N, CA, C and O atoms as CSV, one atom per row, in Angstrom:
chain,resi,resn,atom,element,x,y,z
A,1,MET,N,N,87.200,78.705,163.539
A,1,MET,CA,C,88.318,79.404,164.504
A,1,MET,C,C,89.363,78.187,164.424
A,1,MET,O,O,90.489,78.602,164.146
A,2,GLN,N,N,89.316,77.285,164.535
A,2,GLN,CA,C,90.670,75.598,165.008
A,2,GLN,C,C,91.381,76.581,163.585
A,2,GLN,O,O,92.278,77.373,163.873
A,3,GLN,N,N,90.925,76.468,162.087
A,3,GLN,CA,C,91.777,76.829,160.917
A,3,GLN,C,C,92.229,78.499,161.187
A,3,GLN,O,O,93.051,78.960,160.395
A,4,ASP,N,N,91.816,79.213,162.058
A,4,ASP,CA,C,92.014,81.063,162.183
A,4,ASP,C,C,93.608,80.848,163.443
A,4,ASP,O,O,94.511,81.674,163.575
A,5,LYS,N,N,93.497,79.675,164.085
A,5,LYS,CA,C,94.466,79.738,165.000
A,5,LYS,C,C,96.145,78.894,164.080
A,5,LYS,O,O,97.274,79.054,164.545
A,6,LEU,N,N,95.815,77.942,162.597
A,6,LEU,CA,C,96.164,77.255,162.917
A,6,LEU,C,C,96.694,78.305,161.960
A,6,LEU,O,O,97.903,78.299,162.193
A,7,THR,N,N,96.452,79.246,160.968
A,7,THR,CA,C,96.536,80.463,160.314
A,7,THR,C,C,97.479,81.715,160.625
A,7,THR,O,O,98.099,82.347,159.770
A,8,TYR,N,N,97.479,81.881,161.546
A,8,TYR,CA,C,97.379,82.133,162.666
A,8,TYR,C,C,99.736,81.938,163.103
A,8,TYR,O,O,100.875,82.321,162.836
A,9,HIS,N,N,99.027,81.218,163.749
A,9,HIS,CA,C,101.124,79.925,164.064
A,9,HIS,C,C,101.579,79.892,163.093
A,9,HIS,O,O,102.770,80.197,163.151
A,10,PHE,N,N,101.121,79.586,161.809
A,10,PHE,CA,C,102.241,79.317,160.333
A,10,PHE,C,C,102.316,80.661,159.943
A,10,PHE,O,O,103.196,80.250,159.187
A,11,ASN,N,N,102.265,81.705,159.745
A,11,ASN,CA,C,102.283,83.076,159.681
A,11,ASN,C,C,103.445,83.028,160.311
A,11,ASN,O,O,104.539,82.812,159.790
A,12,GLU,N,N,103.152,83.286,161.755
A,12,GLU,CA,C,104.406,83.777,162.307
A,12,GLU,C,C,105.104,82.825,162.926
A,12,GLU,O,O,105.245,83.254,164.071
A,13,PHE,N,N,105.769,81.498,162.822
A,13,PHE,CA,C,106.330,80.668,162.200
A,13,PHE,C,C,107.300,81.378,160.582
A,13,PHE,O,O,108.497,81.663,160.569
A,14,ILE,N,N,106.686,81.457,159.834
A,14,ILE,CA,C,106.743,81.967,158.623
A,14,ILE,C,C,107.515,83.184,158.819
A,14,ILE,O,O,108.429,83.578,158.095
A,15,SER,N,N,106.984,83.838,160.051
A,15,SER,CA,C,108.142,85.741,160.024
A,15,SER,C,C,109.351,85.272,160.800
A,15,SER,O,O,110.522,85.364,160.432
A,16,GLU,N,N,109.014,84.887,161.641
A,16,GLU,CA,C,110.075,84.472,162.822
A,16,GLU,C,C,111.364,83.717,161.395
A,16,GLU,O,O,112.290,84.482,161.127
A,17,PHE,N,N,111.345,82.346,160.617
A,17,PHE,CA,C,112.182,82.013,160.116
A,17,PHE,C,C,112.432,82.655,159.167
A,17,PHE,O,O,113.464,82.230,158.648
A,18,LYS,N,N,111.791,83.932,158.370
A,18,LYS,CA,C,112.417,84.361,157.595
A,18,LYS,C,C,113.388,85.801,157.555
A,18,LYS,O,O,114.004,86.483,156.737
A,19,ALA,N,N,112.978,85.750,159.483
A,19,ALA,CA,C,113.964,87.000,160.037
A,19,ALA,C,C,114.844,86.088,160.142
A,19,ALA,O,O,115.546,86.093,159.131
A,20,GLN,N,N,115.047,85.571,160.626
A,20,GLN,CA,C,116.279,84.257,160.945
A,20,GLN,C,C,117.216,83.872,159.809
A,20,GLN,O,O,118.440,83.957,159.905
A,21,ILE,N,N,116.560,83.436,158.711
A,21,ILE,CA,C,117.240,83.327,157.464
A,21,ILE,C,C,118.430,84.900,157.003
A,21,ILE,O,O,119.616,85.102,156.739
A,22,THR,N,N,117.152,85.672,157.145
A,22,THR,CA,C,117.511,86.794,156.844
A,22,THR,C,C,118.860,87.668,157.445
A,22,THR,O,O,119.391,88.655,156.935
A,23,GLU,N,N,119.232,86.938,158.742
A,23,GLU,CA,C,119.916,87.227,159.831
A,23,GLU,C,C,121.496,86.845,159.267
A,23,GLU,O,O,122.541,87.492,159.211
A,24,GLU,N,N,121.131,85.538,158.906
A,24,GLU,CA,C,122.195,83.782,158.652
A,24,GLU,C,C,122.654,85.075,157.576
A,24,GLU,O,O,123.465,85.904,157.989
A,25,VAL,N,N,122.091,85.189,156.195
A,25,VAL,CA,C,122.007,85.808,154.780
A,25,VAL,C,C,123.038,86.483,155.088
A,25,VAL,O,O,124.200,86.095,154.970
A,26,ALA,N,N,122.536,87.924,155.656
A,26,ALA,CA,C,123.509,88.702,156.117
A,26,ALA,C,C,124.813,88.707,156.822
A,26,ALA,O,O,125.941,89.048,156.467
A,27,THR,N,N,124.401,88.300,157.763
A,27,THR,CA,C,125.717,87.644,158.321
A,27,THR,C,C,127.231,87.130,157.694
A,27,THR,O,O,128.420,87.442,157.758
A,28,SER,N,N,126.344,86.125,157.047
A,28,SER,CA,C,127.683,85.254,156.028
A,28,SER,C,C,128.304,86.386,154.874
A,28,SER,O,O,129.457,86.333,154.445
A,29,VAL,N,N,127.397,87.304,154.514
A,29,VAL,CA,C,128.024,88.030,152.960
A,29,VAL,C,C,128.967,88.517,153.616
A,29,VAL,O,O,130.134,88.332,153.274
A,30,ILE,N,N,128.503,89.497,155.082
A,30,ILE,CA,C,129.441,90.325,155.376
A,30,ILE,C,C,130.144,89.330,155.794
A,30,ILE,O,O,131.260,89.832,155.660
A,31,ASP,N,N,130.325,88.335,156.185
A,31,ASP,CA,C,131.613,87.996,156.735
A,31,ASP,C,C,132.357,87.946,155.681
A,31,ASP,O,O,133.398,88.603,155.703
A,32,SER,N,N,131.958,87.010,154.259
A,32,SER,CA,C,132.245,87.106,153.331
A,32,SER,C,C,133.305,88.408,152.140
A,32,SER,O,O,134.257,88.056,151.443
A,33,LEU,N,N,132.949,89.345,152.204
A,33,LEU,CA,C,133.182,90.238,151.893
A,33,LEU,C,C,134.392,91.076,153.130
A,33,LEU,O,O,134.796,92.180,152.766
A,34,LYS,N,N,134.799,90.662,154.200
A,34,LYS,CA,C,135.454,91.277,155.323
A,34,LYS,C,C,136.842,90.589,154.567
A,34,LYS,O,O,137.903,91.189,154.394
A,35,ASP,N,N,136.436,88.619,154.006
A,35,ASP,CA,C,137.494,87.954,153.558
A,35,ASP,C,C,138.086,88.171,151.947
A,35,ASP,O,O,138.978,87.454,151.493
A,36,VAL,N,N,137.566,89.060,151.323
A,36,VAL,CA,C,137.593,89.231,150.612
A,36,VAL,C,C,138.015,90.935,150.127
A,36,VAL,O,O,138.230,91.212,148.947
A,37,ILE,N,N,138.087,92.011,151.284
A,37,ILE,CA,C,139.081,92.674,151.773
A,37,ILE,C,C,140.000,92.966,152.329
A,37,ILE,O,O,140.680,93.986,152.214
A,38,LYS,N,N,140.149,91.869,153.169
A,38,LYS,CA,C,141.397,91.215,153.657
A,38,LYS,C,C,142.802,90.635,152.381
A,38,LYS,O,O,144.031,90.589,152.415
A,39,SER,N,N,141.860,90.325,151.496
A,39,SER,CA,C,142.241,90.023,150.065
A,39,SER,C,C,143.132,90.498,149.562
A,39,SER,O,O,144.313,90.211,149.756
A,40,LEU,N,N,142.719,91.261,148.872
A,40,LEU,CA,C,143.060,92.625,148.385
A,40,LEU,C,C,143.890,93.061,148.474
A,40,LEU,O,O,144.276,93.072,149.643
A,41,PRO,N,N,144.990,93.860,147.303
A,41,PRO,CA,C,145.976,94.109,148.344
A,41,PRO,C,C,146.237,96.065,148.998
A,41,PRO,O,O,146.032,97.185,148.532
A,42,GLN,N,N,146.785,95.478,150.286
A,42,GLN,CA,C,147.027,96.734,150.501
A,42,GLN,C,C,148.628,97.673,150.720
A,42,GLN,O,O,149.651,97.518,151.387
A,43,GLY,N,N,148.091,98.710,149.701
A,43,GLY,CA,C,149.359,100.025,149.672
A,43,GLY,C,C,150.442,99.087,147.915
A,43,GLY,O,O,151.201,99.772,147.230
A,44,ARG,N,N,150.213,97.709,147.644
A,44,ARG,CA,C,151.795,97.297,146.859
A,44,ARG,C,C,151.305,97.022,145.804
A,44,ARG,O,O,150.249,96.406,145.950
A,45,PRO,N,N,151.592,97.200,144.755
A,45,PRO,CA,C,151.024,97.450,143.767
A,45,PRO,C,C,151.581,95.830,142.509
A,45,PRO,O,O,152.649,95.295,142.211
A,46,THR,N,N,150.027,95.614,142.127
A,46,THR,CA,C,150.045,94.113,141.598
A,46,THR,C,C,149.981,94.201,140.326
A,46,THR,O,O,149.514,95.221,139.820
A,47,ASP,N,N,150.529,92.939,139.389
A,47,ASP,CA,C,150.675,92.742,138.008
A,47,ASP,C,C,149.197,92.833,137.136
A,47,ASP,O,O,149.162,92.916,135.908
A,48,ASP,N,N,148.417,92.813,137.704
A,48,ASP,CA,C,146.284,93.241,137.331
A,48,ASP,C,C,145.662,94.274,137.696
A,48,ASP,O,O,144.449,94.479,137.702
A,49,MET,N,N,147.042,95.347,138.201
A,49,MET,CA,C,146.815,96.638,138.972
A,49,MET,C,C,146.455,98.391,137.005
A,49,MET,O,O,147.402,98.747,136.304
A,50,GLN,N,N,145.330,98.805,136.848
A,50,GLN,CA,C,145.036,99.701,135.684
A,50,GLN,C,C,146.211,101.115,135.596
A,50,GLN,O,O,147.391,100.909,135.879
A,51,HIS,N,N,145.977,101.804,135.392
A,51,HIS,CA,C,147.082,103.305,135.333
A,51,HIS,C,C,146.341,103.520,136.382
A,51,HIS,O,O,145.283,102.971,136.685
A,52,VAL,N,N,147.077,104.551,137.076
A,52,VAL,CA,C,146.418,105.208,138.452
A,52,VAL,C,C,147.070,107.073,138.406
A,52,VAL,O,O,148.062,107.334,137.724
A,53,THR,N,N,146.579,107.817,138.951
A,53,THR,CA,C,146.676,108.877,139.048
A,53,THR,C,C,147.576,108.616,140.197
A,53,THR,O,O,147.709,107.749,141.060
A,54,LEU,N,N,148.353,110.153,139.715
A,54,LEU,CA,C,149.315,110.857,140.461
A,54,LEU,C,C,149.639,110.558,142.227
A,54,LEU,O,O,150.682,110.291,142.823
A,55,SER,N,N,148.397,110.726,142.632
A,55,SER,CA,C,147.926,110.770,144.210
A,55,SER,C,C,147.656,109.215,144.544
A,55,SER,O,O,147.322,109.003,145.710
A,56,GLU,N,N,147.772,107.856,143.509
A,56,GLU,CA,C,146.674,106.854,144.250
A,56,GLU,C,C,148.651,105.904,143.766
A,56,GLU,O,O,149.081,104.994,144.475
A,57,LEU,N,N,149.323,106.356,142.704
A,57,LEU,CA,C,150.823,105.840,142.987
A,57,LEU,C,C,151.492,106.791,144.339
A,57,LEU,O,O,151.973,106.046,145.193
A,58,ALA,N,N,151.581,107.963,144.605
A,58,ALA,CA,C,151.948,107.749,145.998
A,58,ALA,C,C,151.467,106.648,146.850
A,58,ALA,O,O,152.017,105.670,147.357
A,59,CYS,N,N,150.199,107.143,146.846
A,59,CYS,CA,C,149.697,105.994,147.805
A,59,CYS,C,C,150.251,104.828,148.558
A,59,CYS,O,O,150.624,104.484,149.679
A,60,LEU,N,N,149.983,104.083,146.380
A,60,LEU,CA,C,150.626,102.467,146.289
A,60,LEU,C,C,152.305,102.313,147.359
A,60,LEU,O,O,152.735,101.452,148.127
A,61,PHE,N,N,152.921,103.889,146.769
A,61,PHE,CA,C,154.468,103.308,147.227
A,61,PHE,C,C,154.784,104.090,148.309
A,61,PHE,O,O,155.971,104.127,148.631
A,62,SER,N,N,154.027,104.690,148.909
A,62,SER,CA,C,154.204,105.201,150.627
A,62,SER,C,C,155.203,106.596,150.272
A,62,SER,O,O,155.967,106.712,151.231
A,63,ILE,N,N,155.426,107.496,149.430
A,63,ILE,CA,C,156.311,108.620,148.394
A,63,ILE,C,C,155.242,109.591,148.048
A,63,ILE,O,O,154.241,109.577,147.331
A,64,SER,N,N,155.909,110.547,148.930
A,64,SER,CA,C,154.895,112.155,148.031
A,64,SER,C,C,154.809,111.693,146.834
A,64,SER,O,O,155.359,110.882,146.089
A,65,LYS,N,N,153.278,113.040,146.876
A,65,LYS,CA,C,153.300,112.644,145.490
A,65,LYS,C,C,154.766,114.078,144.879
A,65,LYS,O,O,155.046,113.859,143.700
A,66,SER,N,N,155.525,115.224,145.428
A,66,SER,CA,C,156.675,115.872,145.069
A,66,SER,C,C,157.508,115.009,144.890
A,66,SER,O,O,158.585,115.524,144.586
A,67,LYS,N,N,157.550,113.681,144.938
A,67,LYS,CA,C,159.050,113.172,145.034
A,67,LYS,C,C,158.780,112.269,143.677
A,67,LYS,O,O,159.435,112.029,142.663
A,68,ILE,N,N,157.598,111.928,144.131
A,68,ILE,CA,C,156.930,110.987,142.447
A,68,ILE,C,C,157.636,112.580,141.583
A,68,ILE,O,O,158.813,112.472,141.238
A,69,ASN,N,N,157.282,113.270,141.425
A,69,ASN,CA,C,156.925,114.290,140.091
A,69,ASN,C,C,158.825,115.027,140.315
A,69,ASN,O,O,159.382,115.709,139.455
A,70,GLN,N,N,159.190,114.792,141.107
A,70,GLN,CA,C,160.824,114.862,141.187
A,70,GLN,C,C,161.904,113.928,140.120
A,70,GLN,O,O,162.828,114.243,139.370
A,71,LEU,N,N,161.120,112.391,140.568
A,71,LEU,CA,C,161.568,111.206,139.743
A,71,LEU,C,C,160.861,111.586,138.442
A,71,LEU,O,O,161.515,111.387,137.418
A,72,ARG,N,N,159.905,111.985,138.340
A,72,ARG,CA,C,159.697,112.319,136.533
A,72,ARG,C,C,160.688,113.415,135.997
A,72,ARG,O,O,161.522,112.756,135.377
A,73,LYS,N,N,161.029,114.712,135.909
A,73,LYS,CA,C,161.851,115.493,136.188
A,73,LYS,C,C,163.135,114.751,136.337
A,73,LYS,O,O,163.610,114.494,135.231
A,74,LYS,N,N,163.464,114.554,136.792
A,74,LYS,CA,C,165.498,113.642,136.727
A,74,LYS,C,C,165.178,111.894,135.467
A,74,LYS,O,O,165.991,111.094,135.002
A,75,HIS,N,N,163.963,111.962,135.373
A,75,HIS,CA,C,164.601,110.638,134.975
A,75,HIS,C,C,163.619,110.574,133.308
A,75,HIS,O,O,162.771,109.683,133.255
A,76,LYS,N,N,163.712,111.146,132.528
A,76,LYS,CA,C,162.479,111.138,131.162
A,76,LYS,C,C,161.927,110.329,130.908
A,76,LYS,O,O,160.745,110.358,130.565
A,77,ASP,N,N,163.072,108.750,131.064
A,77,ASP,CA,C,162.453,108.027,131.090
A,77,ASP,C,C,161.678,107.048,132.161
A,77,ASP,O,O,161.875,105.863,132.433
A,78,PHE,N,N,160.680,108.038,132.686
A,78,PHE,CA,C,159.953,107.550,133.860
A,78,PHE,C,C,158.777,107.064,133.064
A,78,PHE,O,O,158.420,107.732,132.094
A,79,PRO,N,N,158.060,105.820,133.425
A,79,PRO,CA,C,156.798,105.152,133.217
A,79,PRO,C,C,155.728,105.889,133.431
A,79,PRO,O,O,155.231,105.875,134.557
A,80,LEU,N,N,155.045,106.835,132.193
A,80,LEU,CA,C,153.479,107.094,132.042
A,80,LEU,C,C,152.739,107.629,131.505
A,80,LEU,O,O,153.055,108.687,132.049
A,81,VAL,N,N,151.886,107.942,130.812
A,81,VAL,CA,C,150.771,107.837,130.079
A,81,VAL,C,C,150.713,108.605,129.789
A,81,VAL,O,O,151.084,109.106,130.851
A,82,LYS,N,N,150.545,109.480,129.145
A,82,LYS,CA,C,149.543,111.183,129.255
A,82,LYS,C,C,148.288,111.220,128.260
A,82,LYS,O,O,148.364,110.690,127.151
A,83,ILE,N,N,147.304,111.770,128.638
A,83,ILE,CA,C,145.644,110.992,128.539
A,83,ILE,C,C,145.223,112.235,128.190
A,83,ILE,O,O,144.515,112.855,128.984
A,84,GLY,N,N,145.605,112.830,126.888
A,84,GLY,CA,C,144.866,114.315,127.614
A,84,GLY,C,C,146.044,115.053,127.837
A,84,GLY,O,O,147.167,115.065,127.335
A,85,THR,N,N,145.334,115.807,128.939
A,85,THR,CA,C,146.535,117.069,129.918
A,85,THR,C,C,146.117,115.907,131.282
A,85,THR,O,O,146.335,116.351,132.410
A,86,SER,N,N,145.600,114.625,131.193
A,86,SER,CA,C,145.674,113.939,132.127
A,86,SER,C,C,146.820,113.067,131.891
A,86,SER,O,O,147.372,112.782,130.828
A,87,VAL,N,N,147.214,112.490,133.764
A,87,VAL,CA,C,148.485,111.533,133.489
A,87,VAL,C,C,148.499,110.470,134.295
A,87,VAL,O,O,148.095,110.613,135.448
A,88,ARG,N,N,148.882,109.428,133.923
A,88,ARG,CA,C,148.529,108.161,134.585
A,88,ARG,C,C,149.689,107.252,134.619
A,88,ARG,O,O,150.569,107.402,133.771
A,89,PHE,N,N,149.779,106.356,135.478
A,89,PHE,CA,C,150.622,105.507,135.830
A,89,PHE,C,C,150.245,103.626,135.569
A,89,PHE,O,O,149.185,103.001,135.581
A,90,ASN,N,N,151.111,103.377,135.437
A,90,ASN,CA,C,150.885,101.127,135.746
A,90,ASN,C,C,152.350,101.358,137.331
A,90,ASN,O,O,153.289,102.032,137.755
A,91,PRO,N,N,151.761,100.568,137.480
A,91,PRO,CA,C,152.330,100.746,138.897
A,91,PRO,C,C,153.198,99.261,138.726
A,91,PRO,O,O,153.643,98.624,139.682
A,92,ARG,N,N,153.293,98.969,137.653
A,92,ARG,CA,C,153.789,97.892,137.732
A,92,ARG,C,C,154.838,97.838,137.129
A,92,ARG,O,O,155.734,97.016,137.319
A,93,GLU,N,N,154.813,99.214,135.895
A,93,GLU,CA,C,155.800,99.527,135.407
A,93,GLU,C,C,156.778,100.469,136.348
A,93,GLU,O,O,158.000,100.330,136.281
A,94,VAL,N,N,156.199,101.386,137.186
A,94,VAL,CA,C,157.067,102.438,138.013
A,94,VAL,C,C,157.549,101.730,139.069
A,94,VAL,O,O,158.443,102.271,139.719
A,95,LYS,N,N,156.950,100.002,139.596
A,95,LYS,CA,C,158.008,99.207,139.997
A,95,LYS,C,C,159.619,98.784,139.793
A,95,LYS,O,O,160.682,98.899,140.401
A,96,VAL,N,N,159.159,98.279,138.672
A,96,VAL,CA,C,160.217,97.225,137.642
A,96,VAL,C,C,161.303,98.940,137.220
A,96,VAL,O,O,162.521,98.775,137.147
A,97,PHE,N,N,160.776,100.315,137.003
A,97,PHE,CA,C,161.858,101.542,136.749
A,97,PHE,C,C,162.068,101.507,138.549
A,97,PHE,O,O,163.273,101.512,138.800
A,98,LEU,N,N,161.672,101.492,139.133
A,98,LEU,CA,C,162.281,102.180,140.441
A,98,LEU,C,C,163.498,100.910,140.976
A,98,LEU,O,O,164.387,101.039,141.818
A,99,LYS,N,N,163.245,100.049,140.385
A,99,LYS,CA,C,164.311,98.674,141.034
A,99,LYS,C,C,165.414,98.683,140.125
A,99,LYS,O,O,166.633,98.637,140.287
A,100,LYS,N,N,164.870,98.735,139.395
A,100,LYS,CA,C,166.179,99.299,137.979
A,100,LYS,C,C,167.228,100.133,138.508
A,100,LYS,O,O,168.337,99.816,138.940
A,101,HIS,N,N,166.445,101.725,138.347
A,101,HIS,CA,C,167.583,102.809,138.735
A,101,HIS,C,C,167.752,102.976,139.993
A,101,HIS,O,O,168.664,103.789,140.144
A,102,TYR,N,N,167.150,102.460,141.436
A,102,TYR,CA,C,167.610,102.332,143.170
A,102,TYR,C,C,168.114,100.930,143.146
A,102,TYR,O,O,169.265,101.115,143.541
A,103,ASN,N,N,168.023,99.855,142.975
A,103,ASN,CA,C,168.296,98.837,143.699
A,103,ASN,C,C,168.926,98.269,142.709
A,103,ASN,O,O,168.396,97.344,142.092
A,104,ASN,N,N,170.200,98.748,142.389
A,104,ASN,CA,C,171.407,98.240,141.776
A,104,ASN,C,C,172.159,97.059,142.895
A,104,ASN,O,O,173.206,96.492,142.583
């Protein structure tokens, strides 16, 4: 009988301990993820970005897709990569291009 009580209390302790550890780990992971998200670039291109779509480029530079298309038509040297029928842009190259042509 005494052994049953000990086993019961031990199991209760382990269950509560697991719940507490789970909550602490989850909180820690969530806090870490929030820190990572805060450190991500917000609307500004970085040197290590891959090629992006027209919509993504417009979002990164806070300009419309039509404005980008106007620039492409106006400047035959606008930096882009054609992949089949798709067009992609390297944000770093576009940034350099815009500085060269519009920040004299």
